[in-house]
C-alpha positions in Angstrom: -46.6 -2.7 -59.1 -43.2 -3.9 -60.4 -42.3 -2.7 -63.9 -39.3 -2.6 -66.1 -38.3 1.0 -66.7 -36.2 1.0 -69.8 -36.6 1.2 -73.5 -39.0 3.1 -75.7 -42.4 1.4 -75.8 -45.6 1.7 -77.7 -48.5 0.5 -75.5 -51.9 -0.3 -77.0 -55.0 -0.7 -74.8 -58.1 -2.5 -76.0 -61.7 -1.7 -75.5 -62.1 -3.7 -72.2 -59.2 -1.7 -70.8 -61.1 1.5 -71.4 -64.7 0.4 -70.7 -65.3 2.7 -67.7 -63.6 5.2 -65.4 -62.0 2.5 -63.2 -60.5 0.8 -66.2 -59.1 4.1 -67.5 -57.5 4.7 -64.0 -55.8 1.3 -64.4 -54.4 2.4 -67.8 -53.2 5.7 -66.3 -51.4 3.8 -63.5 -49.7 1.5 -66.0 -48.5 4.5 -68.0 -47.1 6.1 -64.8 -45.5 2.9 -63.7 -43.1 2.7 -66.7 -41.4 5.8 -68.0 -40.7 3.8 -71.2 -44.4 3.9 -72.3 -44.1 7.0 -74.4 -46.8 6.3 -77.0 -50.2 5.1 -75.9 -52.7 3.8 -78.5 -56.3 3.5 -77.4 -59.4 1.7 -78.6 -63.0 2.9 -78.2 -64.6 1.8 -74.8 -65.7 -1.8 -74.9 -68.3 -3.8 -72.9 -68.6 -3.2 -69.2 -70.6 -6.4 -68.8 -71.8 -9.3 -70.9 -75.1 -7.6 -71.8 -73.4 -4.3 -72.6 -72.6 -2.9 -76.1 -69.3 -1.7 -77.4 -69.1 2.0 -78.3 -68.1 1.0 -81.8 -71.2 -1.1 -82.2 -73.3 1.8 -81.0 -71.7 4.1 -83.5 -72.3 1.6 -86.4 -75.9 1.5 -85.4 -75.9 5.3 -85.4 -74.5 5.3 -88.9 -77.1 2.8 -90.1 -79.9 5.0 -88.8 -78.3 8.0 -90.4 -78.1 6.2 -93.8 -81.8 5.2 -93.4 -82.7 8.8 -92.8 -84.1 8.1 -89.3 -84.4 11.2 -87.2 -84.6 9.3 -83.9 -81.2 7.9 -82.9 -81.1 6.4 -79.4 -77.7 5.0 -80.0 -76.3 8.5 -80.4 -77.5 9.4 -77.0 -76.1 6.1 -75.6 -72.6 7.0 -77.0 -72.7 10.5 -75.4 -73.8 9.0 -72.1 -71.0 6.4 -72.1 -68.3 9.1 -72.6 -70.1 11.4 -70.1 -70.1 8.6 -67.5 -66.4 8.0 -68.0 -65.6 11.7 -67.7 -67.7 12.1 -64.6 -66.2 9.0 -63.0 -62.7 10.4 -63.6 -63.7 13.7 -62.1 -62.6 15.6 -65.2 -64.1 19.0 -66.2 -67.0 19.0 -68.6 -64.9 20.7 -71.3 -62.9 17.4 -71.7 -65.5 16.2 -74.1 -67.7 19.2 -74.5 -67.6 19.0 -78.3 -68.7 15.3 -78.4 -72.5 15.7 -78.9 -72.1 18.4 -81.6 -69.3 16.5 -83.3 -71.4 13.3 -83.5 -74.5 15.2 -84.8 -72.3 16.9 -87.4 -71.0 13.6 -88.6 -74.5 12.1 -88.7 -75.7 15.0 -90.8 -72.9 14.7 -93.3 -73.1 13.7 -97.0 -74.5 10.1 -97.1 -73.8 9.4 -100.8 -70.5 7.7 -100.1 -71.6 5.1 -97.6 -68.1 3.8 -96.7 -66.8 7.4 -96.1 -69.9 8.2 -94.0 -69.6 5.1 -91.8 -65.9 5.6 -91.3 -66.3 9.2 -90.1 -68.8 8.1 -87.5 -67.0 4.9 -86.4 -63.8 6.8 -85.8 -65.4 9.0 -83.1 -65.1 6.2 -80.5 -61.3 6.0 -80.5 -61.0 9.7 -81.0 -62.8 10.7 -77.8 -61.4 7.8 -75.9 -57.9 9.2 -76.6 -59.0 12.7 -75.6 -60.3 11.4 -72.2 -57.1 9.3 -71.5 -54.9 12.4 -72.3 -57.1 14.5 -70.0 -57.0 11.9 -67.2 -53.2 11.7 -67.4 -52.7 15.5 -67.3 -55.1 15.7 -64.3 -52.7 13.2 -62.5 -49.7 15.3 -63.3 -48.4 13.3 -66.3 -47.6 15.4 -69.3 -49.7 13.9 -72.1 -50.8 15.1 -75.5 -53.7 13.9 -77.6 -52.5 13.5 -81.2 -54.9 13.3 -84.1 -53.9 10.5 -86.6 -54.5 12.6 -89.6 -52.5 15.6 -88.3 -49.7 13.2 -87.3 -49.4 11.8 -90.8 -51.1 8.4 -90.6 -52.0 8.1 -94.3 -54.4 5.3 -95.4 -55.7 4.0 -98.7 -59.2 5.1 -99.8 -60.7 1.6 -99.1 -63.1 2.8 -96.4 -63.6 0.2 -93.7 -60.8 -1.9 -95.0 -58.0 0.6 -95.4 -54.2 -0.1 -95.4 -51.4 2.1 -94.4 -49.5 4.0 -97.1 -45.7 3.8 -97.0 -45.1 7.5 -96.5 -46.8 7.3 -93.1 -43.8 5.7 -91.4 -41.6 8.7 -92.2 -44.3 11.2 -91.1 -44.9 9.3 -87.8 -41.3 8.9 -86.9 -41.2 12.4 -85.2 -43.5 11.1 -82.5 -40.6 9.5 -80.8 -39.2 13.0 -80.0 -42.3 14.1 -78.1 -41.4 15.2 -74.6 -44.9 14.3 -73.3 -46.7 11.0 -73.5 -48.5 10.7 -76.9 -52.1 9.5 -76.7 -53.0 8.3 -80.1 -56.5 7.1 -81.3 -56.4 3.6 -82.9 -58.4 2.3 -85.8 -58.4 5.3 -88.1 -56.2 7.7 -90.1 -56.8 9.9 -93.2 -56.5 9.4 -96.9 -54.1 11.7 -98.8 -57.2 13.9 -99.5 -57.7 14.3 -95.7 -60.8 12.1 -95.4 -61.1 9.8 -92.4 -60.7 6.1 -93.2 -60.6 3.1 -90.9 -58.8 -0.2 -90.8 -60.9 -3.4 -90.5 -62.4 -4.1 -87.0 -59.7 -4.7 -84.5 -57.7 -2.0 -86.3 -56.3 -0.4 -83.1 -53.9 -3.3 -83.0 -52.7 -2.3 -86.5 -52.3 1.3 -85.4 -50.1 0.2 -82.5 -47.9 -1.9 -84.7 -47.5 0.9 -87.3 -46.4 3.3 -84.6 -44.0 0.8 -83.1 -42.5 0.3 -86.5 -42.4 4.0 -87.4 -40.7 5.0 -84.1 -38.5 1.9 -84.0 -39.8 1.1 -80.5 -37.9 -1.4 -78.4 -41.2 -3.1 -77.5 -44.8 -3.1 -78.6 -47.1 -3.9 -75.7 -50.6 -5.0 -76.5 -52.8 -4.8 -73.3 -56.0 -6.8 -73.3 -58.1 -8.7 -70.8 -56.2 -12.0 -70.8 -52.9 -12.9 -69.1 -51.4 -14.3 -72.2 -51.8 -16.5 -75.3 -52.8 -20.0 -74.4 -51.8 -23.3 -76.2 -55.5 -23.8 -77.0 -58.8 -22.0 -76.5 -59.5 -22.2 -72.8 -63.2 -22.4 -73.5 -62.5 -25.7 -75.3 -59.5 -26.9 -73.2 -59.9 -25.3 -69.7 -56.5 -26.6 -68.6 -54.6 -25.1 -71.6 -51.2 -23.9 -70.6 -49.9 -20.4 -71.0 -47.4 -19.7 -73.9 -44.5 -17.7 -72.7 -42.7 -17.2 -76.0 -43.8 -17.3 -79.7 -42.2 -16.4 -83.0 -43.9 -14.0 -85.4 -44.6 -16.9 -87.8 -46.2 -19.0 -85.0 -48.4 -16.2 -83.9 -49.5 -15.4 -87.5 -50.5 -19.0 -88.1 -52.3 -19.2 -84.8 -54.1 -15.9 -85.3 -55.3 -17.0 -88.8 -56.7 -20.2 -87.4 -58.8 -18.6 -84.7 -56.7 -17.2 -81.9 -58.6 -14.0 -81.2 -56.2 -12.4 -78.7 -54.3 -10.5 -81.4 -55.6 -9.2 -84.7 -53.7 -11.2 -87.3 -53.0 -8.3 -89.6 -51.6 -6.2 -86.7 -48.5 -8.2 -86.5 -47.2 -7.3 -90.0 -45.7 -3.8 -89.4 -44.0 -5.0 -86.2 -42.7 -8.2 -88.0 -41.1 -6.2 -90.8 -39.4 -3.9 -88.3 -38.5 -6.9 -86.1 -39.9 -5.4 -83.0 -40.8 -7.7 -80.1 -44.5 -7.7 -79.0 -45.8 -8.5 -75.5 -49.4 -9.4 -74.9 -50.3 -8.2 -71.4 -53.4 -8.1 -69.1 -54.5 -4.6 -68.0 -56.2 -6.1 -65.0 -53.2 -8.3 -64.0 -50.1 -6.3 -64.9 -48.0 -8.5 -62.7 -48.5 -11.4 -65.1 -45.6 -11.6 -67.5 -47.8 -12.1 -70.6 -46.6 -13.7 -73.9 -43.6 -12.4 -75.8 -43.7 -12.6 -79.6 -40.2 -12.4 -81.1 -38.4 -13.0 -84.5 -36.7 -16.3 -83.4 -36.8 -18.5 -80.3 -35.1 -21.7 -79.2 -37.2 -24.9 -79.7 -37.1 -28.7 -79.5 -37.7 -31.0 -82.4 -41.3 -32.1 -82.7 -42.5 -29.3 -80.3 -46.0 -28.0 -81.0 -46.7 -24.6 -79.4 -50.4 -24.3 -80.0 -53.6 -25.8 -81.3 -56.0 -23.4 -83.0 -59.3 -23.8 -84.8 -61.9 -21.9 -86.8 -65.2 -22.9 -88.4 -67.1 -21.3 -91.3 -65.3 -22.9 -94.2 -66.4 -24.9 -97.3 -64.5 -26.8 -100.0 -64.7 -27.3 -103.8 -63.3 -30.7 -104.7 -62.4 -31.2 -108.3 -61.2 -34.6 -109.8 -59.9 -35.2 -113.3 -57.7 -38.0 -114.5 -54.3 -36.8 -115.7 -54.9 -33.4 -114.3 -51.2 -33.1 -113.6 -50.5 -33.4 -117.4 -53.0 -30.6 -118.3 -51.0 -27.4 -118.6 -52.9 -24.4 -117.0 -55.6 -26.4 -115.2 -54.9 -24.9 -111.8 -54.6 -21.4 -113.2 -57.9 -21.7 -115.0 -59.6 -23.0 -111.8 -58.3 -20.1 -109.8 -59.3 -17.6 -112.6 -62.9 -18.8 -112.3 -62.9 -18.1 -108.5 -61.1 -14.8 -109.1 -63.7 -13.7 -111.6 -66.3 -14.1 -108.9 -64.4 -11.8 -106.6 -63.4 -14.6 -104.2 -60.1 -15.4 -102.5 -59.2 -18.9 -101.4 -57.7 -19.9 -98.1 -56.0 -23.2 -99.0 -55.5 -25.3 -102.0 -54.6 -28.9 -101.1 -54.0 -31.0 -104.2 -53.0 -34.4 -105.5 -52.1 -35.8 -108.9 -55.6 -36.1 -110.2 -57.5 -33.9 -107.8 -57.4 -30.5 -106.2 -59.4 -28.6 -103.6 -60.1 -25.0 -102.9 -61.0 -24.0 -99.3 -63.2 -20.9 -99.1 -64.8 -18.8 -96.4 -68.4 -20.0 -96.3 -69.8 -16.5 -95.7 -68.5 -15.4 -99.1 -69.7 -18.5 -101.0 -73.4 -18.0 -101.5 -75.6 -20.6 -103.1 -75.9 -18.4 -106.2 -72.1 -18.1 -106.5 -71.8 -21.8 -105.9 -74.1 -22.6 -108.8 -72.4 -20.2 -111.1 -68.9 -21.4 -110.3 -69.8 -25.1 -110.5 -71.4 -24.5 -113.9 -68.2 -22.7 -115.2 -65.9 -25.4 -113.8 -67.9 -28.1 -115.5 -68.0 -26.2 -118.8 -64.5 -24.9 -118.9 -62.5 -27.6 -117.2 -64.6 -30.7 -117.9 -63.7 -32.5 -114.6 -64.6 -36.1 -114.0 -66.2 -35.1 -110.7 -66.9 -31.9 -108.8 -68.3 -31.6 -105.2 -68.9 -28.8 -102.8 -68.9 -29.5 -99.1 -70.0 -27.0 -96.5 -69.9 -26.9 -92.7 -66.2 -27.4 -92.4 -63.7 -26.3 -89.7 -60.0 -25.9 -89.9 -57.9 -27.2 -87.0 -54.2 -26.4 -87.0 -51.2 -27.4 -85.0 -48.4 -24.9 -85.0 -44.8 -24.9 -83.9 -41.3 -24.0 -85.1 -40.2 -27.4 -83.7 -42.3 -29.2 -86.3 -39.8 -28.1 -89.0 -38.2 -31.2 -90.6 -39.4 -33.4 -87.7 -40.5 -37.0 -88.5 -43.7 -38.3 -86.8 -45.7 -35.2 -86.1 -48.3 -36.0 -88.7 -48.7 -39.6 -87.5 -49.1 -38.5 -83.9 -51.8 -35.9 -84.9 -53.7 -38.3 -87.2 -53.7 -41.0 -84.6 -55.0 -38.6 -82.0 -57.9 -37.6 -84.3 -58.7 -41.2 -85.2 -58.7 -42.2 -81.6 -61.2 -39.4 -80.9 -63.4 -40.6 -83.8 -62.8 -37.5 -85.9 -62.6 -38.0 -89.6 -60.1 -35.9 -91.5 -61.7 -34.4 -94.6 -58.4 -32.9 -95.8 -54.9 -32.3 -94.7 -52.5 -29.6 -95.7 -49.0 -28.7 -94.5 -47.6 -25.2 -95.1 -44.3 -25.0 -97.1 -42.6 -23.6 -94.0 -43.5 -26.8 -92.2 -44.3 -25.0 -89.0 -48.0 -25.7 -89.3 -50.3 -28.5 -90.2 -53.9 -28.0 -91.1 -56.7 -30.5 -90.8 -60.2 -30.0 -92.3 -62.9 -31.6 -90.2 -66.7 -31.4 -89.9 -67.5 -28.2 -88.0 -69.5 -30.3 -85.5 -66.3 -32.2 -84.6 -64.1 -29.0 -84.2 -63.9 -28.9 -80.4 -63.5 -32.7 -80.2 -60.5 -32.4 -82.6 -58.9 -29.6 -80.6 -59.1 -31.5 -77.4 -57.7 -34.6 -79.0 -54.7 -32.7 -80.5 -54.0 -30.9 -77.3 -53.9 -34.1 -75.3 -51.6 -35.7 -77.9 -49.0 -32.9 -77.8 -49.3 -31.3 -74.4 -50.7 -33.7 -71.8 -47.4 -35.6 -71.3 -44.8 -32.9 -72.2 
């Protein structure tokens, strides 16, 4: 195994990298192979096979049974067995996770009145014991490693249980981890509120933990180890021949992650971006693959598209009113109606006499739709209002699109040639992305057409 051995690195390992004892051994070998990997962030064990269940999913099921007051909890036993199998497979002593069963039962028996707090305490157990096992495995192999509890280390989160955000003072508190003489093994996904209560990030939050630690310690590189060799220019399940992307900018990755690239949690990039720390996406199972580097800036050619991404599950509210552009406050009042319903919008393409709001369909129930449509009719008196469901967003992204003539024409021609009707079109103000709204049933067709248009002959 050939590895670069310089620079201070934070390395995050995802659930598939820790699914069983053999995967944990691979992680340990990677840590040993590069002396620069000083902080290791771990997820809870993931699936061992397609029919398996992630430990976090088992813990959520545990919490649901606990909330329901059910005494029988087979998922709790399944969690204990998963960790016991990993421990035994690594040949570690039983005391490595001796407290696991008692700890889980204690969390399940805790106060259930605050559901979010209850769930977070139980969900966090997966990452916590994963970190304990990795630290024990490293020490057994002669590598000085220390398990570090996020709360004790100073990772302070807001009290938005299940959707927490890092508090600014965390960075100062976590900076001292850079001085550790042993490898720091840090559980991802959770931290503590200022009151000392466990709180979790959204799902995929171990990525966020890694980026926070990279920023706090001013790492030279943040490595994100997963189960793919790199980021690809399109989803390989849709475009099997999609090429590997060697280099991306922060902005490109953020746009691609938003539009469906699932390799990297889109919120995870923010702390690293602000600290201007390069990120490398790597494959635990193929460490010889160079992966994809994500950097602040990169060289590019005019008209170059770096990737095609897509996501479904969207809907649109279309509002038409003659001389809308002359009506002061129209847009504000429209957005206020949506805000009053507790909704955020994704995009807002508009013209002189019309505007659209793109929403996540899962948040826009038929009850909310009726209420919002009624308010828009009453308060804004539009000439026409329509709601369209079953939409997908397909996006082309690339720094080379900036100020380049002809990109839109090339894309629309490709979609027309594939028989895909464009329901809406929106270009970001940065001009590094262009979004097309299409019927969800045409999403894959659109992705293939755009990939051929921008990559087949380049």
